[in-house]
A tleap script that builds the chain and sets N, CA, C and O, in Angstrom:
source leaprc.protein.ff14SB
mol = sequence {
  NMET LYS LYS GLU GLY ILE LYS ILE GLY LEU
  VAL THR SER GLY LEU TYR GLU LYS ALA MET
  PRO GLU ILE PHE SER ALA PHE LYS GLN LEU
  ASP MET GLY ASN PRO VAL ASP PHE TYR ASP
  SER ILE ILE THR ALA GLY GLN ALA LEU ARG
  LYS GLY GLN THR GLY THR LEU GLY GLU LEU
  ALA PRO LYS PRO HIE PRO TRP LEU TYR ALA
  GLU THR CYS ARG VAL GLY LEU GLY ILE PRO
  PHE GLU ARG ARG HIE LYS VAL LEU GLY ILE
  GLU ASP SER SER ALA GLY VAL VAL SER ILE
  LYS LEU ALA GLY PHE SER CYS CYS GLY ILE
  SER SER GLY ASN ILE GLU GLN ALA GLY VAL
  GLY ASP LEU CYS ASP TYR LYS ILE ASP ASN
  LEU MET GLN ILE LEU ASP ILE VAL LEU TYR
  CVAL
}
set mol.1.N position { 41.284 11.882 -12.051 }
set mol.1.CA position { 42.305 12.006 -11.806 }
set mol.1.C position { 42.610 13.071 -10.677 }
set mol.1.O position { 43.485 12.831 -9.845 }
set mol.2.N position { 42.025 14.021 -10.657 }
set mol.2.CA position { 41.913 14.974 -10.501 }
set mol.2.C position { 41.689 14.571 -8.600 }
set mol.2.O position { 41.762 15.419 -7.711 }
set mol.3.N position { 41.470 13.373 -8.432 }
set mol.3.CA position { 40.922 13.309 -6.684 }
set mol.3.C position { 41.402 12.244 -5.999 }
set mol.3.O position { 41.003 11.758 -4.940 }
set mol.4.N position { 42.663 11.800 -6.994 }
set mol.4.CA position { 43.345 10.417 -7.297 }
set mol.4.C position { 45.270 12.114 -6.742 }
set mol.4.O position { 46.447 11.753 -6.730 }
set mol.5.N position { 45.030 12.899 -6.577 }
set mol.5.CA position { 45.978 13.612 -6.910 }
set mol.5.C position { 47.433 13.616 -7.859 }
set mol.5.O position { 48.612 13.871 -7.614 }
set mol.6.N position { 46.428 13.056 -9.443 }
set mol.6.CA position { 47.164 13.463 -10.719 }
set mol.6.C position { 47.271 14.727 -11.061 }
set mol.6.O position { 46.236 15.324 -11.358 }
set mol.7.N position { 48.404 15.341 -11.092 }
set mol.7.CA position { 48.662 16.745 -12.008 }
set mol.7.C position { 48.504 16.524 -13.441 }
set mol.7.O position { 48.658 15.490 -14.090 }
set mol.8.N position { 48.228 17.480 -13.738 }
set mol.8.CA position { 47.295 17.866 -15.339 }
set mol.8.C position { 47.546 19.095 -15.289 }
set mol.8.O position { 47.414 20.046 -14.519 }
set mol.9.N position { 48.159 18.725 -16.852 }
set mol.9.CA position { 49.064 20.300 -17.915 }
set mol.9.C position { 48.121 19.726 -19.504 }
set mol.9.O position { 47.759 18.751 -20.162 }
set mol.10.N position { 48.122 20.480 -19.452 }
set mol.10.CA position { 46.959 21.344 -20.581 }
set mol.10.C position { 48.657 21.732 -21.780 }
set mol.10.O position { 49.763 22.016 -21.320 }
set mol.11.N position { 48.429 21.651 -22.771 }
set mol.11.CA position { 49.461 22.205 -23.553 }
set mol.11.C position { 49.193 22.388 -24.956 }
set mol.11.O position { 48.578 21.355 -25.220 }
set mol.12.N position { 49.280 23.163 -26.195 }
set mol.12.CA position { 47.865 23.479 -26.866 }
set mol.12.C position { 49.232 24.088 -27.252 }
set mol.12.O position { 49.837 24.568 -26.293 }
set mol.13.N position { 49.926 24.180 -28.602 }
set mol.13.CA position { 50.756 25.034 -29.980 }
set mol.13.C position { 49.896 26.236 -30.997 }
set mol.13.O position { 50.030 26.712 -32.124 }
set mol.14.N position { 48.861 26.389 -29.715 }
set mol.14.CA position { 47.697 26.818 -30.864 }
set mol.14.C position { 47.963 28.708 -29.928 }
set mol.14.O position { 47.744 28.667 -28.717 }
set mol.15.N position { 48.338 29.972 -30.439 }
set mol.15.CA position { 48.767 31.122 -29.912 }
set mol.15.C position { 47.576 31.486 -28.499 }
set mol.15.O position { 46.352 31.509 -28.625 }
set mol.16.N position { 48.391 31.757 -27.129 }
set mol.16.CA position { 47.626 32.376 -26.651 }
set mol.16.C position { 45.903 33.148 -26.590 }
set mol.16.O position { 44.911 33.123 -25.862 }
set mol.17.N position { 46.284 33.675 -27.630 }
set mol.17.CA position { 45.512 34.790 -27.147 }
set mol.17.C position { 44.355 33.783 -28.446 }
set mol.17.O position { 43.516 34.667 -28.623 }
set mol.18.N position { 44.106 33.163 -28.918 }
set mol.18.CA position { 43.392 32.206 -29.386 }
set mol.18.C position { 42.934 31.218 -28.700 }
set mol.18.O position { 41.747 30.927 -28.844 }
set mol.19.N position { 43.705 30.513 -27.851 }
set mol.19.CA position { 43.831 29.156 -27.062 }
set mol.19.C position { 43.287 29.221 -25.641 }
set mol.19.O position { 42.880 28.307 -24.924 }
set mol.20.N position { 43.373 30.437 -25.429 }
set mol.20.CA position { 42.629 30.810 -23.882 }
set mol.20.C position { 41.250 31.413 -23.975 }
set mol.20.O position { 40.360 31.008 -23.228 }
set mol.21.N position { 41.119 32.001 -24.524 }
set mol.21.CA position { 39.303 32.095 -25.016 }
set mol.21.C position { 38.047 30.352 -25.812 }
set mol.21.O position { 36.887 29.941 -25.802 }
set mol.22.N position { 39.576 29.960 -26.405 }
set mol.22.CA position { 38.085 28.774 -27.022 }
set mol.22.C position { 38.102 28.171 -25.373 }
set mol.22.O position { 37.005 27.834 -24.925 }
set mol.23.N position { 39.384 28.024 -24.423 }
set mol.23.CA position { 39.443 27.024 -23.713 }
set mol.23.C position { 38.585 27.543 -21.789 }
set mol.23.O position { 38.103 26.949 -20.824 }
set mol.24.N position { 38.857 28.906 -22.200 }
set mol.24.CA position { 37.387 29.347 -21.185 }
set mol.24.C position { 35.998 28.713 -21.720 }
set mol.24.O position { 35.352 28.067 -20.895 }
set mol.25.N position { 35.481 28.841 -23.037 }
set mol.25.CA position { 34.485 29.055 -23.530 }
set mol.25.C position { 34.060 27.093 -23.314 }
set mol.25.O position { 32.915 26.643 -23.326 }
set mol.26.N position { 35.246 26.328 -23.149 }
set mol.26.CA position { 35.186 24.800 -23.159 }
set mol.26.C position { 34.069 24.441 -21.799 }
set mol.26.O position { 32.940 23.970 -21.661 }
set mol.27.N position { 35.234 25.019 -20.883 }
set mol.27.CA position { 35.229 25.449 -18.982 }
set mol.27.C position { 33.440 25.954 -18.775 }
set mol.27.O position { 32.593 25.316 -18.149 }
set mol.28.N position { 33.282 26.968 -19.339 }
set mol.28.CA position { 31.751 27.458 -19.169 }
set mol.28.C position { 30.728 26.852 -19.595 }
set mol.28.O position { 29.606 27.081 -19.144 }
set mol.29.N position { 30.998 25.885 -20.642 }
set mol.29.CA position { 29.864 25.148 -21.305 }
set mol.29.C position { 29.454 23.940 -20.807 }
set mol.29.O position { 28.369 23.376 -20.946 }
set mol.30.N position { 30.831 23.469 -19.970 }
set mol.30.CA position { 30.618 22.005 -19.854 }
set mol.30.C position { 30.625 22.287 -18.026 }
set mol.30.O position { 30.742 21.427 -17.153 }
set mol.31.N position { 30.464 23.715 -17.865 }
set mol.31.CA position { 30.681 23.910 -15.884 }
set mol.31.C position { 31.263 23.562 -15.313 }
set mol.31.O position { 30.898 23.014 -14.273 }
set mol.32.N position { 32.161 23.650 -15.570 }
set mol.32.CA position { 34.005 23.179 -14.656 }
set mol.32.C position { 34.541 24.198 -14.419 }
set mol.32.O position { 35.771 24.202 -14.371 }
set mol.33.N position { 33.951 25.164 -14.238 }
set mol.33.CA position { 34.920 27.039 -13.446 }
set mol.33.C position { 36.141 27.264 -14.275 }
set mol.33.O position { 36.228 26.886 -15.444 }
set mol.34.N position { 37.351 28.074 -13.438 }
set mol.34.CA position { 38.157 28.381 -14.011 }
set mol.34.C position { 38.846 27.135 -14.532 }
set mol.34.O position { 39.084 26.249 -13.711 }
set mol.35.N position { 39.247 26.936 -15.995 }
set mol.35.CA position { 40.622 25.909 -16.403 }
set mol.35.C position { 41.616 26.397 -15.934 }
set mol.35.O position { 42.555 25.612 -15.802 }
set mol.36.N position { 41.814 27.668 -15.548 }
set mol.36.CA position { 42.838 28.123 -14.560 }
set mol.36.C position { 43.517 27.313 -13.746 }
set mol.36.O position { 44.582 26.734 -13.958 }
set mol.37.N position { 42.675 27.308 -12.582 }
set mol.37.CA position { 42.182 26.532 -11.193 }
set mol.37.C position { 42.186 25.355 -11.323 }
set mol.37.O position { 42.737 24.741 -10.410 }
set mol.38.N position { 41.768 24.775 -12.136 }
set mol.38.CA position { 41.814 22.877 -13.045 }
set mol.38.C position { 42.445 22.582 -13.185 }
set mol.38.O position { 42.918 21.770 -12.390 }
set mol.39.N position { 43.264 23.018 -14.610 }
set mol.39.CA position { 45.013 22.272 -14.889 }
set mol.39.C position { 46.149 22.974 -13.737 }
set mol.39.O position { 46.128 24.182 -13.503 }
set mol.40.N position { 47.148 22.008 -13.056 }
set mol.40.CA position { 48.296 22.505 -12.398 }
set mol.40.C position { 49.425 23.248 -13.832 }
set mol.40.O position { 50.519 23.668 -13.453 }
set mol.41.N position { 49.211 23.324 -14.832 }
set mol.41.CA position { 50.061 24.232 -15.878 }
set mol.41.C position { 48.846 24.026 -16.628 }
set mol.41.O position { 47.937 23.240 -16.361 }
set mol.42.N position { 48.960 25.008 -17.819 }
set mol.42.CA position { 48.729 25.615 -18.940 }
set mol.42.C position { 50.079 25.692 -19.907 }
set mol.42.O position { 50.956 26.535 -19.721 }
set mol.43.N position { 50.106 25.121 -20.515 }
set mol.43.CA position { 51.005 25.354 -21.576 }
set mol.43.C position { 51.005 26.433 -23.093 }
set mol.43.O position { 51.455 25.799 -24.047 }
set mol.44.N position { 50.614 27.819 -23.443 }
set mol.44.CA position { 49.791 28.098 -24.723 }
set mol.44.C position { 51.675 28.316 -25.385 }
set mol.44.O position { 52.718 28.212 -24.739 }
set mol.45.N position { 51.483 28.622 -26.794 }
set mol.45.CA position { 52.015 29.673 -27.647 }
set mol.45.C position { 51.915 31.209 -27.703 }
set mol.45.O position { 50.985 31.852 -28.190 }
set mol.46.N position { 52.834 31.603 -27.223 }
set mol.46.CA position { 52.807 33.473 -27.631 }
set mol.46.C position { 52.818 33.840 -26.369 }
set mol.46.O position { 52.110 34.828 -26.176 }
set mol.47.N position { 53.545 33.275 -25.082 }
set mol.47.CA position { 52.929 33.777 -23.974 }
set mol.47.C position { 53.775 32.842 -23.064 }
set mol.47.O position { 53.550 31.637 -22.954 }
set mol.48.N position { 55.326 33.881 -22.063 }
set mol.48.CA position { 56.084 32.744 -21.048 }
set mol.48.C position { 54.998 32.724 -20.299 }
set mol.48.O position { 53.873 33.204 -20.159 }
set mol.49.N position { 56.376 31.405 -19.536 }
set mol.49.CA position { 54.949 31.065 -18.302 }
set mol.49.C position { 55.786 31.331 -17.229 }
set mol.49.O position { 57.004 31.403 -17.391 }
set mol.50.N position { 55.288 31.476 -16.214 }
set mol.50.CA position { 55.471 32.788 -14.994 }
set mol.50.C position { 54.570 32.048 -13.919 }
set mol.50.O position { 53.575 31.440 -14.313 }
set mol.51.N position { 54.877 32.082 -12.641 }
set mol.51.CA position { 54.100 31.318 -11.414 }
set mol.51.C position { 52.935 31.785 -11.912 }
set mol.51.O position { 52.825 32.779 -12.630 }
set mol.52.N position { 51.959 30.995 -11.495 }
set mol.52.CA position { 50.390 31.853 -11.550 }
set mol.52.C position { 49.994 31.852 -12.986 }
set mol.52.O position { 48.821 31.999 -13.327 }
set mol.53.N position { 50.924 31.694 -13.785 }
set mol.53.CA position { 50.089 31.970 -15.220 }
set mol.53.C position { 50.889 30.808 -16.677 }
set mol.53.O position { 52.053 30.410 -16.721 }
set mol.54.N position { 49.781 30.541 -17.673 }
set mol.54.CA position { 50.359 30.102 -18.591 }
set mol.54.C position { 51.413 31.267 -19.570 }
set mol.54.O position { 51.961 32.364 -19.674 }
set mol.55.N position { 50.961 29.249 -20.400 }
set mol.55.CA position { 52.489 30.460 -22.145 }
set mol.55.C position { 53.461 29.211 -21.895 }
set mol.55.O position { 53.330 28.120 -21.341 }
set mol.56.N position { 54.332 29.769 -22.455 }
set mol.56.CA position { 55.046 29.590 -23.341 }
set mol.56.C position { 55.684 29.947 -24.951 }
set mol.56.O position { 55.249 30.672 -25.846 }
set mol.57.N position { 56.899 29.089 -24.854 }
set mol.57.CA position { 57.957 29.772 -25.907 }
set mol.57.C position { 57.923 28.274 -27.102 }
set mol.57.O position { 58.757 27.627 -27.734 }
set mol.58.N position { 56.382 28.263 -26.898 }
set mol.58.CA position { 55.824 28.094 -28.530 }
set mol.58.C position { 55.662 27.969 -29.854 }
set mol.58.O position { 55.461 27.024 -30.616 }
set mol.59.N position { 55.841 29.559 -30.001 }
set mol.59.CA position { 55.768 30.493 -30.698 }
set mol.59.C position { 57.127 30.117 -31.658 }
set mol.59.O position { 57.185 30.048 -32.886 }
set mol.60.N position { 58.160 29.907 -30.682 }
set mol.60.CA position { 60.346 29.406 -31.520 }
set mol.60.C position { 60.173 27.679 -31.612 }
set mol.60.O position { 60.841 26.974 -32.369 }
set mol.61.N position { 58.834 27.044 -30.404 }
set mol.61.CA position { 59.815 25.478 -31.019 }
set mol.61.C position { 58.548 24.365 -30.294 }
set mol.61.O position { 58.443 23.851 -29.181 }
set mol.62.N position { 57.191 24.292 -32.309 }
set mol.62.CA position { 55.759 23.620 -31.657 }
set mol.62.C position { 55.896 22.707 -31.871 }
set mol.62.O position { 56.534 22.306 -32.845 }
set mol.63.N position { 55.517 22.235 -31.299 }
set mol.63.CA position { 55.470 20.770 -31.749 }
set mol.63.C position { 55.019 20.337 -33.926 }
set mol.63.O position { 54.218 20.641 -34.810 }
set mol.64.N position { 56.145 19.548 -33.691 }
set mol.64.CA position { 56.763 17.496 -32.595 }
set mol.64.C position { 57.783 18.814 -32.141 }
set mol.64.O position { 58.402 18.941 -33.197 }
set mol.65.N position { 58.344 19.884 -31.210 }
set mol.65.CA position { 59.179 20.354 -30.417 }
set mol.65.C position { 59.110 19.055 -29.824 }
set mol.65.O position { 58.239 18.246 -30.144 }
set mol.66.N position { 59.755 18.887 -29.203 }
set mol.66.CA position { 59.615 18.483 -27.606 }
set mol.66.C position { 59.466 19.138 -26.410 }
set mol.66.O position { 58.925 18.724 -25.385 }
set mol.67.N position { 60.155 20.531 -26.694 }
set mol.67.CA position { 59.983 21.990 -25.431 }
set mol.67.C position { 58.844 22.427 -25.098 }
set mol.67.O position { 58.742 23.410 -24.364 }
set mol.68.N position { 57.438 21.554 -25.743 }
set mol.68.CA position { 55.659 22.233 -25.577 }
set mol.68.C position { 55.801 21.200 -24.196 }
set mol.68.O position { 55.936 21.730 -23.094 }
set mol.69.N position { 55.763 19.719 -24.320 }
set mol.69.CA position { 55.424 18.919 -23.173 }
set mol.69.C position { 57.183 19.111 -22.170 }
set mol.69.O position { 56.933 19.725 -21.134 }
set mol.70.N position { 57.679 18.996 -22.199 }
set mol.70.CA position { 59.914 19.268 -21.048 }
set mol.70.C position { 59.059 20.297 -20.533 }
set mol.70.O position { 58.997 20.201 -19.307 }
set mol.71.N position { 58.351 21.278 -21.003 }
set mol.71.CA position { 58.275 23.405 -20.271 }
set mol.71.C position { 56.843 22.277 -19.196 }
set mol.71.O position { 56.766 22.041 -17.991 }
set mol.72.N position { 56.101 21.928 -20.181 }
set mol.72.CA position { 54.444 21.627 -19.141 }
set mol.72.C position { 55.134 20.477 -18.216 }
set mol.72.O position { 54.473 20.880 -17.259 }
set mol.73.N position { 55.795 19.523 -17.720 }
set mol.73.CA position { 56.419 19.335 -17.232 }
set mol.73.C position { 57.589 19.113 -15.947 }
set mol.73.O position { 57.763 18.312 -15.029 }
set mol.74.N position { 58.129 20.098 -16.387 }
set mol.74.CA position { 59.423 20.187 -15.253 }
set mol.74.C position { 59.503 21.604 -15.327 }
set mol.74.O position { 60.427 22.272 -14.863 }
set mol.75.N position { 58.455 22.065 -15.957 }
set mol.75.CA position { 58.346 23.803 -15.268 }
set mol.75.C position { 57.010 23.941 -14.902 }
set mol.75.O position { 56.877 24.549 -13.840 }
set mol.76.N position { 56.156 23.639 -15.341 }
set mol.76.CA position { 54.597 23.740 -15.331 }
set mol.76.C position { 54.212 23.211 -13.779 }
set mol.76.O position { 53.718 23.932 -12.912 }
set mol.77.N position { 54.573 21.695 -13.618 }
set mol.77.CA position { 54.472 21.482 -13.328 }
set mol.77.C position { 55.178 20.593 -11.828 }
set mol.77.O position { 54.906 20.292 -10.666 }
set mol.78.N position { 56.109 20.492 -12.739 }
set mol.78.CA position { 57.401 20.316 -10.868 }
set mol.78.C position { 58.197 18.949 -11.336 }
set mol.78.O position { 59.110 18.691 -10.552 }
set mol.79.N position { 58.097 18.189 -12.217 }
set mol.79.CA position { 58.327 17.203 -12.194 }
set mol.79.C position { 59.673 16.942 -13.340 }
set mol.79.O position { 59.777 17.213 -14.536 }
set mol.80.N position { 60.510 16.364 -12.468 }
set mol.80.CA position { 62.078 16.309 -13.117 }
set mol.80.C position { 62.042 15.121 -13.656 }
set mol.80.O position { 61.255 14.176 -13.600 }
set mol.81.N position { 63.655 15.462 -14.524 }
set mol.81.CA position { 63.258 14.152 -15.918 }
set mol.81.C position { 63.794 13.137 -15.249 }
set mol.81.O position { 64.039 12.133 -15.919 }
set mol.82.N position { 64.101 13.112 -13.850 }
set mol.82.CA position { 64.538 11.826 -13.413 }
set mol.82.C position { 63.127 11.037 -14.059 }
set mol.82.O position { 63.036 10.208 -14.964 }
set mol.83.N position { 62.301 11.538 -13.370 }
set mol.83.CA position { 60.554 11.061 -12.918 }
set mol.83.C position { 59.853 10.774 -14.496 }
set mol.83.O position { 58.814 10.114 -14.458 }
set mol.84.N position { 60.367 11.245 -15.980 }
set mol.84.CA position { 60.359 11.093 -16.391 }
set mol.84.C position { 59.053 10.036 -16.452 }
set mol.84.O position { 57.884 10.413 -16.525 }
set mol.85.N position { 59.449 8.777 -16.413 }
set mol.85.CA position { 58.854 7.734 -16.452 }
set mol.85.C position { 57.143 7.264 -15.757 }
set mol.85.O position { 56.547 6.201 -15.931 }
set mol.86.N position { 56.749 8.338 -15.051 }
set mol.86.CA position { 55.967 8.897 -13.900 }
set mol.86.C position { 54.416 9.982 -15.074 }
set mol.86.O position { 53.343 10.503 -14.771 }
set mol.87.N position { 55.231 9.817 -16.420 }
set mol.87.CA position { 53.918 11.358 -16.867 }
set mol.87.C position { 53.911 10.719 -18.154 }
set mol.87.O position { 54.864 10.193 -18.729 }
set mol.88.N position { 52.576 10.841 -18.581 }
set mol.88.CA position { 51.945 10.282 -19.663 }
set mol.88.C position { 51.350 11.295 -20.346 }
set mol.88.O position { 50.547 11.851 -19.598 }
set mol.89.N position { 51.384 11.877 -21.621 }
set mol.89.CA position { 51.028 12.675 -22.503 }
set mol.89.C position { 50.279 12.296 -23.803 }
set mol.89.O position { 50.780 11.776 -24.800 }
set mol.90.N position { 48.768 12.709 -23.580 }
set mol.90.CA position { 47.754 12.638 -24.443 }
set mol.90.C position { 47.811 13.146 -25.003 }
set mol.90.O position { 48.096 14.283 -24.625 }
set mol.91.N position { 47.627 12.946 -26.449 }
set mol.91.CA position { 47.786 13.641 -28.043 }
set mol.91.C position { 46.700 12.957 -28.777 }
set mol.91.O position { 46.478 11.800 -28.419 }
set mol.92.N position { 45.629 13.676 -30.195 }
set mol.92.CA position { 44.946 13.021 -30.688 }
set mol.92.C position { 45.777 13.875 -32.484 }
set mol.92.O position { 45.256 13.897 -33.599 }
set mol.93.N position { 46.946 14.356 -32.111 }
set mol.93.CA position { 47.504 14.773 -33.061 }
set mol.93.C position { 48.601 13.996 -33.723 }
set mol.93.O position { 49.338 13.779 -32.760 }
set mol.94.N position { 48.992 13.615 -34.435 }
set mol.94.CA position { 50.748 13.532 -35.589 }
set mol.94.C position { 51.708 13.935 -34.572 }
set mol.94.O position { 52.201 13.086 -33.829 }
set mol.95.N position { 51.992 15.091 -34.487 }
set mol.95.CA position { 52.852 16.552 -34.631 }
set mol.95.C position { 53.218 16.269 -32.838 }
set mol.95.O position { 54.408 16.069 -32.592 }
set mol.96.N position { 51.836 16.248 -31.151 }
set mol.96.CA position { 51.507 16.042 -30.252 }
set mol.96.C position { 51.990 14.721 -29.762 }
set mol.96.O position { 52.181 14.487 -28.568 }
set mol.97.N position { 52.215 13.702 -30.909 }
set mol.97.CA position { 52.971 12.236 -30.642 }
set mol.97.C position { 54.433 12.721 -30.517 }
set mol.97.O position { 55.160 13.080 -29.591 }
set mol.98.N position { 54.540 12.577 -31.825 }
set mol.98.CA position { 56.142 12.592 -31.535 }
set mol.98.C position { 56.636 13.970 -30.438 }
set mol.98.O position { 57.814 13.853 -30.100 }
set mol.99.N position { 55.750 15.537 -29.701 }
set mol.99.CA position { 56.713 15.605 -29.463 }
set mol.99.C position { 56.622 15.069 -28.134 }
set mol.99.O position { 57.614 15.312 -27.447 }
set mol.100.N position { 55.520 14.269 -27.464 }
set mol.100.CA position { 55.910 13.524 -25.970 }
set mol.100.C position { 56.697 12.565 -26.308 }
set mol.100.O position { 57.652 12.594 -25.531 }
set mol.101.N position { 56.834 11.515 -27.248 }
set mol.101.CA position { 57.948 10.945 -26.755 }
set mol.101.C position { 59.513 11.097 -27.431 }
set mol.101.O position { 60.562 10.479 -27.251 }
set mol.102.N position { 59.139 12.174 -28.251 }
set mol.102.CA position { 60.923 13.215 -27.997 }
set mol.102.C position { 61.390 13.452 -26.477 }
set mol.102.O position { 62.427 13.275 -25.837 }
set mol.103.N position { 59.956 13.995 -26.199 }
set mol.103.CA position { 60.729 15.165 -24.581 }
set mol.103.C position { 60.644 13.104 -23.879 }
set mol.103.O position { 61.068 13.128 -22.723 }
set mol.104.N position { 60.431 12.305 -24.100 }
set mol.104.CA position { 61.382 11.463 -23.649 }
set mol.104.C position { 59.151 10.677 -22.489 }
set mol.104.O position { 59.135 10.778 -21.263 }
set mol.105.N position { 58.206 10.256 -23.016 }
set mol.105.CA position { 57.244 10.162 -22.568 }
set mol.105.C position { 56.773 9.475 -22.704 }
set mol.105.O position { 57.207 8.890 -23.696 }
set mol.106.N position { 55.476 8.715 -22.041 }
set mol.106.CA position { 54.933 7.912 -22.389 }
set mol.106.C position { 53.886 8.854 -23.012 }
set mol.106.O position { 53.603 9.986 -22.619 }
set mol.107.N position { 53.090 7.831 -24.597 }
set mol.107.CA position { 51.865 8.216 -25.122 }
set mol.107.C position { 51.075 8.057 -25.600 }
set mol.107.O position { 51.212 7.581 -26.727 }
set mol.108.N position { 49.313 8.414 -24.958 }
set mol.108.CA position { 48.194 7.732 -25.319 }
set mol.108.C position { 48.060 8.274 -26.108 }
set mol.108.O position { 48.290 9.478 -25.994 }
set mol.109.N position { 47.561 7.694 -27.536 }
set mol.109.CA position { 46.887 7.964 -28.283 }
set mol.109.C position { 45.304 7.723 -28.404 }
set mol.109.O position { 44.592 6.753 -28.144 }
set mol.110.N position { 45.017 9.180 -28.975 }
set mol.110.CA position { 43.252 9.374 -29.448 }
set mol.110.C position { 42.182 9.243 -30.608 }
set mol.110.O position { 41.595 10.135 -31.220 }
set mol.111.N position { 42.104 7.881 -30.728 }
set mol.111.CA position { 41.851 7.918 -31.708 }
set mol.111.C position { 41.078 8.973 -33.162 }
set mol.111.O position { 41.622 9.219 -34.238 }
set mol.112.N position { 40.380 9.197 -32.927 }
set mol.112.CA position { 39.863 10.578 -33.709 }
set mol.112.C position { 40.580 11.731 -34.127 }
set mol.112.O position { 40.070 12.843 -34.266 }
set mol.113.N position { 42.099 11.368 -34.379 }
set mol.113.CA position { 42.825 12.782 -34.603 }
set mol.113.C position { 43.713 11.920 -35.171 }
set mol.113.O position { 43.717 10.755 -34.772 }
set mol.114.N position { 44.672 12.362 -36.260 }
set mol.114.CA position { 45.816 12.207 -37.285 }
set mol.114.C position { 46.113 11.251 -36.541 }
set mol.114.O position { 46.008 11.166 -35.317 }
set mol.115.N position { 46.246 10.993 -36.803 }
set mol.115.CA position { 47.692 9.046 -35.529 }
set mol.115.C position { 47.970 8.288 -36.420 }
set mol.115.O position { 49.123 8.419 -36.832 }
set mol.116.N position { 47.296 7.436 -36.955 }
set mol.116.CA position { 47.403 6.378 -37.794 }
set mol.116.C position { 47.603 6.956 -39.263 }
set mol.116.O position { 48.601 6.777 -39.961 }
set mol.117.N position { 46.189 7.861 -39.685 }
set mol.117.CA position { 46.689 8.632 -40.955 }
set mol.117.C position { 48.208 9.271 -41.698 }
set mol.117.O position { 48.335 9.641 -42.866 }
set mol.118.N position { 49.486 9.254 -40.389 }
set mol.118.CA position { 50.130 10.441 -40.923 }
set mol.118.C position { 51.160 9.500 -40.307 }
set mol.118.O position { 52.273 10.024 -40.252 }
set mol.119.N position { 51.081 7.799 -39.652 }
set mol.119.CA position { 52.033 6.954 -40.328 }
set mol.119.C position { 52.401 6.947 -38.558 }
set mol.119.O position { 53.257 6.120 -38.246 }
set mol.120.N position { 51.925 7.642 -37.617 }
set mol.120.CA position { 52.443 7.196 -35.830 }
set mol.120.C position { 52.656 6.620 -34.916 }
set mol.120.O position { 53.523 6.561 -34.044 }
set mol.121.N position { 50.824 5.691 -35.446 }
set mol.121.CA position { 50.286 5.130 -34.700 }
set mol.121.C position { 51.188 4.097 -33.119 }
set mol.121.O position { 50.849 3.982 -31.941 }
set mol.122.N position { 52.486 3.501 -33.974 }
set mol.122.CA position { 53.073 2.842 -33.442 }
set mol.122.C position { 53.885 3.505 -32.573 }
set mol.122.O position { 54.687 2.927 -31.839 }
set mol.123.N position { 53.734 4.619 -32.610 }
set mol.123.CA position { 54.803 5.417 -30.899 }
set mol.123.C position { 53.552 5.750 -29.856 }
set mol.123.O position { 53.965 6.497 -28.969 }
set mol.124.N position { 52.341 5.463 -29.720 }
set mol.124.CA position { 51.796 5.775 -29.124 }
set mol.124.C position { 51.830 4.631 -28.042 }
set mol.124.O position { 51.184 3.749 -28.608 }
set mol.125.N position { 52.285 4.021 -26.555 }
set mol.125.CA position { 52.459 3.303 -26.142 }
set mol.125.C position { 50.623 2.572 -25.529 }
set mol.125.O position { 50.226 1.539 -24.989 }
set mol.126.N position { 50.059 3.754 -25.994 }
set mol.126.CA position { 48.026 3.270 -25.645 }
set mol.126.C position { 47.775 4.166 -26.682 }
set mol.126.O position { 48.218 5.073 -27.386 }
set mol.127.N position { 46.562 3.233 -26.335 }
set mol.127.CA position { 45.631 3.879 -27.645 }
set mol.127.C position { 43.871 3.731 -27.027 }
set mol.127.O position { 43.380 2.632 -26.767 }
set mol.128.N position { 43.082 5.102 -26.870 }
set mol.128.CA position { 42.053 4.672 -27.001 }
set mol.128.C position { 41.385 5.384 -27.544 }
set mol.128.O position { 41.804 6.157 -28.405 }
set mol.129.N position { 40.244 5.307 -27.198 }
set mol.129.CA position { 38.698 6.028 -28.413 }
set mol.129.C position { 37.753 7.279 -27.719 }
set mol.129.O position { 37.034 8.120 -28.258 }
set mol.130.N position { 38.103 7.002 -26.176 }
set mol.130.CA position { 37.369 8.627 -25.291 }
set mol.130.C position { 37.714 8.794 -24.881 }
set mol.130.O position { 38.222 7.684 -24.724 }
set mol.131.N position { 38.448 9.683 -23.833 }
set mol.131.CA position { 39.047 10.310 -22.863 }
set mol.131.C position { 38.692 9.690 -22.139 }
set mol.131.O position { 39.426 9.967 -21.190 }
set mol.132.N position { 37.993 8.914 -21.798 }
set mol.132.CA position { 37.036 8.144 -20.825 }
set mol.132.C position { 38.496 7.129 -20.505 }
set mol.132.O position { 39.218 7.352 -19.534 }
set mol.133.N position { 38.643 6.506 -21.057 }
set mol.133.CA position { 39.137 5.339 -21.409 }
set mol.133.C position { 40.399 5.540 -20.314 }
set mol.133.O position { 40.717 5.023 -19.244 }
set mol.134.N position { 40.874 6.469 -21.095 }
set mol.134.CA position { 42.289 7.263 -19.917 }
set mol.134.C position { 42.499 6.405 -18.299 }
set mol.134.O position { 43.373 5.712 -17.778 }
set mol.135.N position { 41.652 6.732 -18.063 }
set mol.135.CA position { 40.856 6.572 -16.817 }
set mol.135.C position { 41.325 5.152 -16.426 }
set mol.135.O position { 41.952 5.272 -15.373 }
set mol.136.N position { 41.288 3.641 -16.885 }
set mol.136.CA position { 41.589 3.207 -16.397 }
set mol.136.C position { 43.543 2.412 -16.934 }
set mol.136.O position { 44.051 1.356 -16.557 }
set mol.137.N position { 43.979 3.234 -17.660 }
set mol.137.CA position { 45.243 3.399 -18.009 }
set mol.137.C position { 46.067 4.067 -16.698 }
set mol.137.O position { 46.986 3.484 -16.123 }
set mol.138.N position { 45.590 5.330 -16.357 }
set mol.138.CA position { 46.352 5.621 -15.468 }
set mol.138.C position { 45.868 5.423 -13.899 }
set mol.138.O position { 46.315 6.224 -13.078 }
set mol.139.N position { 45.341 4.813 -13.640 }
set mol.139.CA position { 44.225 4.573 -12.413 }
set mol.139.C position { 44.503 2.986 -11.977 }
set mol.139.O position { 44.284 2.524 -10.858 }
set mol.140.N position { 45.048 2.244 -13.147 }
set mol.140.CA position { 44.840 0.804 -13.010 }
set mol.140.C position { 46.098 0.467 -13.315 }
set mol.140.O position { 46.545 -0.364 -12.525 }
set mol.141.N position { 47.074 0.895 -14.425 }
set mol.141.CA position { 48.223 0.075 -15.203 }
set mol.141.C position { 49.066 0.997 -14.392 }
set mol.141.O position { 50.293 0.946 -14.476 }
savepdb mol mol.pdb
quit
């Protein structure tokens, strides 16, 4: 998706102090470099978002509040509200699905989470079993 020029944001309602070390560790394990260089925006709880930094007001409005996704798109990625139909959120949690939909975006649910068990599966525009399947949706739909 990066090669296609698609902007990618990462949203977590986890606190910055916990989330960022885990994100860095995953990228190191996968030999993917620096996640701050990879993602166009990273939104975490507990840190204000500033240019070139990660963060959010997520501790004040965690998922399923729509602010996490709205902030990612509008502030972090620079996507105006009028282009919200071009945004696809990918989630494995029921709270995240609700957050995406309340923000006005399409949603792709990952089956390994709690989406179906929580009864919000019908809110997903797409459903996948693994992240590789997202390419068929993003690149070919």
